[in-house]
Structure formats: C-alpha cells, structure tokens
One Martini backbone bead per residue (centre of mass of N, CA, C, O) as a GRO file, in nm:
protein
  168
    1UNK     BB    1  10.865  10.997   9.146
    2UNK     BB    2  10.685  10.940   9.428
    3UNK     BB    3  10.472  10.665   9.529
    4UNK     BB    4  10.157  10.655   9.712
    5UNK     BB    5   9.941  10.407   9.869
    6UNK     BB    6   9.622  10.441   9.993
    7UNK     BB    7   9.427  10.205  10.191
    8UNK     BB    8   9.102  10.088  10.237
    9UNK     BB    9   9.078   9.789  10.364
   10UNK     BB   10   8.764   9.725  10.411
   11UNK     BB   11   8.682   9.816  10.126
   12UNK     BB   12   8.831   9.587   9.978
   13UNK     BB   13   8.702   9.346  10.122
   14UNK     BB   14   8.406   9.426  10.031
   15UNK     BB   15   8.471   9.432   9.703
   16UNK     BB   16   8.638   9.184   9.683
   17UNK     BB   17   8.557   8.874   9.620
   18UNK     BB   18   8.787   8.702   9.745
   19UNK     BB   19   8.768   8.858  10.018
   20UNK     BB   20   8.469   8.829  10.089
   21UNK     BB   21   8.471   8.519  10.109
   22UNK     BB   22   8.695   8.501  10.325
   23UNK     BB   23   8.554   8.681  10.545
   24UNK     BB   24   8.316   8.477  10.598
   25UNK     BB   25   8.523   8.277  10.729
   26UNK     BB   26   8.805   8.475  10.775
   27UNK     BB   27   8.893   8.781  10.857
   28UNK     BB   28   9.203   8.765  10.909
   29UNK     BB   29   9.265   8.632  10.629
   30UNK     BB   30   9.170   8.870  10.458
   31UNK     BB   31   9.373   9.079  10.562
   32UNK     BB   32   9.628   8.914  10.490
   33UNK     BB   33   9.567   8.886  10.184
   34UNK     BB   34   9.579   9.183  10.122
   35UNK     BB   35   9.869   9.225  10.206
   36UNK     BB   36   9.992   9.022  10.001
   37UNK     BB   37   9.887   9.158   9.741
   38UNK     BB   38  10.018   9.442   9.806
   39UNK     BB   39  10.307   9.343   9.815
   40UNK     BB   40  10.325   9.258   9.520
   41UNK     BB   41  10.245   9.531   9.402
   42UNK     BB   42  10.475   9.695   9.525
   43UNK     BB   43  10.702   9.539   9.388
   44UNK     BB   44  10.608   9.580   9.092
   45UNK     BB   45  10.576   9.916   9.119
   46UNK     BB   46  10.762  10.071   9.332
   47UNK     BB   47  10.582  10.132   9.587
   48UNK     BB   48  10.406  10.272   9.848
   49UNK     BB   49  10.219  10.094  10.104
   50UNK     BB   50   9.908  10.186  10.280
   51UNK     BB   51   9.710  10.036  10.528
   52UNK     BB   52   9.376  10.109  10.642
   53UNK     BB   53   9.215  10.042  10.951
   54UNK     BB   54   8.955  10.021  11.145
   55UNK     BB   55   8.896  10.127  11.512
   56UNK     BB   56   8.643  10.286  11.594
   57UNK     BB   57   8.486  10.058  11.812
   58UNK     BB   58   8.774   9.999  11.942
   59UNK     BB   59   8.970   9.917  12.185
   60UNK     BB   60   9.247  10.128  12.195
   61UNK     BB   61   9.527  10.182  12.014
   62UNK     BB   62   9.710  10.279  11.790
   63UNK     BB   63   9.849  10.094  11.510
   64UNK     BB   64  10.188  10.016  11.372
   65UNK     BB   65  10.312   9.813  11.090
   66UNK     BB   66  10.495   9.555  10.929
   67UNK     BB   67  10.391   9.359  10.635
   68UNK     BB   68  10.554   9.248  10.381
   69UNK     BB   69  10.640   9.577  10.349
   70UNK     BB   70  10.378   9.677  10.462
   71UNK     BB   71  10.180   9.923  10.577
   72UNK     BB   72  10.000   9.902  10.893
   73UNK     BB   73   9.686  10.058  11.004
   74UNK     BB   74   9.532  10.123  11.314
   75UNK     BB   75   9.315  10.307  11.439
   76UNK     BB   76   9.182  10.493  11.652
   77UNK     BB   77   8.959  10.564  11.858
   78UNK     BB   78   8.726  10.749  11.682
   79UNK     BB   79   8.862  10.662  11.400
   80UNK     BB   80   8.871  10.661  11.079
   81UNK     BB   81   9.005  10.576  10.783
   82UNK     BB   82   8.929  10.827  10.636
   83UNK     BB   83   9.055  11.032  10.833
   84UNK     BB   84   9.343  10.919  10.817
   85UNK     BB   85   9.384  10.950  10.511
   86UNK     BB   86   9.353  11.251  10.503
   87UNK     BB   87   9.600  11.310  10.681
   88UNK     BB   88   9.809  11.162  10.515
   89UNK     BB   89   9.769  11.319  10.248
   90UNK     BB   90   9.874  11.583  10.379
   91UNK     BB   91  10.153  11.485  10.509
   92UNK     BB   92  10.283  11.338  10.234
   93UNK     BB   93  10.283  11.569  10.059
   94UNK     BB   94  10.465  11.675   9.758
   95UNK     BB   95  10.653  11.763   9.491
   96UNK     BB   96  10.772  11.433   9.469
   97UNK     BB   97  10.467  11.338   9.548
   98UNK     BB   98  10.230  11.075   9.481
   99UNK     BB   99   9.901  11.034   9.568
  100UNK     BB  100   9.708  10.742   9.633
  101UNK     BB  101   9.354  10.647   9.657
  102UNK     BB  102   9.182  10.352   9.788
  103UNK     BB  103   8.835  10.391   9.716
  104UNK     BB  104   8.464  10.381   9.698
  105UNK     BB  105   8.430  10.646   9.849
  106UNK     BB  106   8.321  10.933   9.716
  107UNK     BB  107   8.373  11.137   9.942
  108UNK     BB  108   8.673  11.058   9.982
  109UNK     BB  109   8.766  11.110   9.692
  110UNK     BB  110   8.702  11.418   9.694
  111UNK     BB  111   8.883  11.502   9.927
  112UNK     BB  112   9.160  11.387   9.820
  113UNK     BB  113   9.149  11.542   9.554
  114UNK     BB  114   9.163  11.822   9.700
  115UNK     BB  115   9.462  11.733   9.818
  116UNK     BB  116   9.604  11.594   9.538
  117UNK     BB  117   9.498  11.325   9.493
  118UNK     BB  118   9.450  11.015   9.364
  119UNK     BB  119   9.200  10.813   9.239
  120UNK     BB  120   9.079  10.477   9.347
  121UNK     BB  121   8.915  10.210   9.307
  122UNK     BB  122   8.864   9.899   9.401
  123UNK     BB  123   8.847   9.785   9.113
  124UNK     BB  124   9.103   9.910   8.998
  125UNK     BB  125   9.296   9.772   9.197
  126UNK     BB  126   9.221   9.482   9.138
  127UNK     BB  127   9.317   9.486   8.848
  128UNK     BB  128   9.610   9.574   8.899
  129UNK     BB  129   9.682   9.337   9.076
  130UNK     BB  130   9.628   9.120   8.862
  131UNK     BB  131   9.840   9.222   8.656
  132UNK     BB  132  10.088   9.202   8.840
  133UNK     BB  133  10.062   8.900   8.895
  134UNK     BB  134  10.107   8.812   8.596
  135UNK     BB  135  10.386   8.943   8.562
  136UNK     BB  136  10.522   8.780   8.781
  137UNK     BB  137  10.464   8.499   8.672
  138UNK     BB  138  10.612   8.544   8.401
  139UNK     BB  139  10.892   8.604   8.529
  140UNK     BB  140  10.921   8.334   8.677
  141UNK     BB  141  10.897   8.157   8.432
  142UNK     BB  142  11.141   8.274   8.275
  143UNK     BB  143  11.350   8.219   8.501
  144UNK     BB  144  11.309   7.911   8.492
  145UNK     BB  145  11.399   7.869   8.200
  146UNK     BB  146  11.674   7.984   8.221
  147UNK     BB  147  11.769   7.794   8.446
  148UNK     BB  148  11.715   7.524   8.277
  149UNK     BB  149  11.851   7.617   7.987
  150UNK     BB  150  12.036   7.889   7.970
  151UNK     BB  151  11.824   8.070   7.816
  152UNK     BB  152  11.773   8.406   7.665
  153UNK     BB  153  11.462   8.389   7.529
  154UNK     BB  154  11.197   8.412   7.364
  155UNK     BB  155  10.884   8.281   7.372
  156UNK     BB  156  10.870   8.200   7.066
  157UNK     BB  157  11.125   8.032   7.064
  158UNK     BB  158  11.045   7.832   7.283
  159UNK     BB  159  10.800   7.721   7.126
  160UNK     BB  160  10.958   7.615   6.885
  161UNK     BB  161  11.145   7.425   7.039
  162UNK     BB  162  10.910   7.255   7.165
  163UNK     BB  163  10.803   7.153   6.891
  164UNK     BB  164  11.064   7.014   6.801
  165UNK     BB  165  11.084   6.821   7.047
  166UNK     BB  166  10.791   6.692   6.976
  167UNK     BB  167  10.759   6.677   6.655
  168UNK     BB  168  10.574   6.929   6.510
   0.00000   0.00000   0.00000
C-alpha cells in the first residue's frame, strides 16, 4: 500500500517549538527547515510527503514545486491550506493508497477523516519526525563504524571491543 502524508505547513510551524522559535527570527528559514525535516522523514518512512502552505490573503497564483524531494504547494488566493488539503485527500485516495493528514485543526481532522484519511496531530508528527531522525543518525553512525573498521557487527560487540581497546 502506498502512503501519502498531507501536511498543513503553517500549522506545523506554529505548533513545533523549534520551528516556532525559528519563525520568530526568520519565517522563510522556518518553512525551509520544515521541508528539510519532512524530507528526512519521507526518506526514512518511504512515503510521499506534500506540504501545503496558505496563500489565502496573498496576491498571485497557486504554485507547486519540489524541494529536497518533498512536494510543496502554496494555495491560490482565497484558498486556505485546509480547503486544498480536503481537495487533495479526495483526489489522491484510492484502493491501494492511504492518505494521512497532519494538522492540529480538529475541524479539518474530522473532515479528512470523513474522506477516509487518517488524522495526525502536529505533536504526533513532531514525535515521529524526531524518532525518524534518531533512526537515521544511528544508521549513519553504524555505516561510519563499518566503513572505518570494516566490521559489520552489533552495537554491543563494538562496545565490548572499545572497552578492550581502552583496557577496561
């Protein structure tokens, strides 16, 4: 089954502490950091991630592009991210597709749940992204150990070897 995660971008920026702090300093940097974090999450989970940002009161046309492998959408004028996510959840659903929607907006969660999507709060996604980041870091560390030692052994064996090396 294919999994697609639709994310209300500004909702995450407003709810995740690290992004909220960054937003107060540099709003564009907060958006880019969210994309980076979700790109890592996408790679770790093997899912498709689409981040939707409001352009509700902004002049201009809808825009869509890829950044770090993540699809980023800015809605059209007079369209909220919630409205666009609702449309996407209807358009993308299928027999072998599971849609997940990340937002802390309870009304939006209920609407997309009615469309067959699974709900995920901003806090839940933040926790999952943190876990995925730790898994990636552990994998990188293990790869570096293998590269440096040429050994593909368990962490406990490496710890024992390190203790022997240090004479403990």
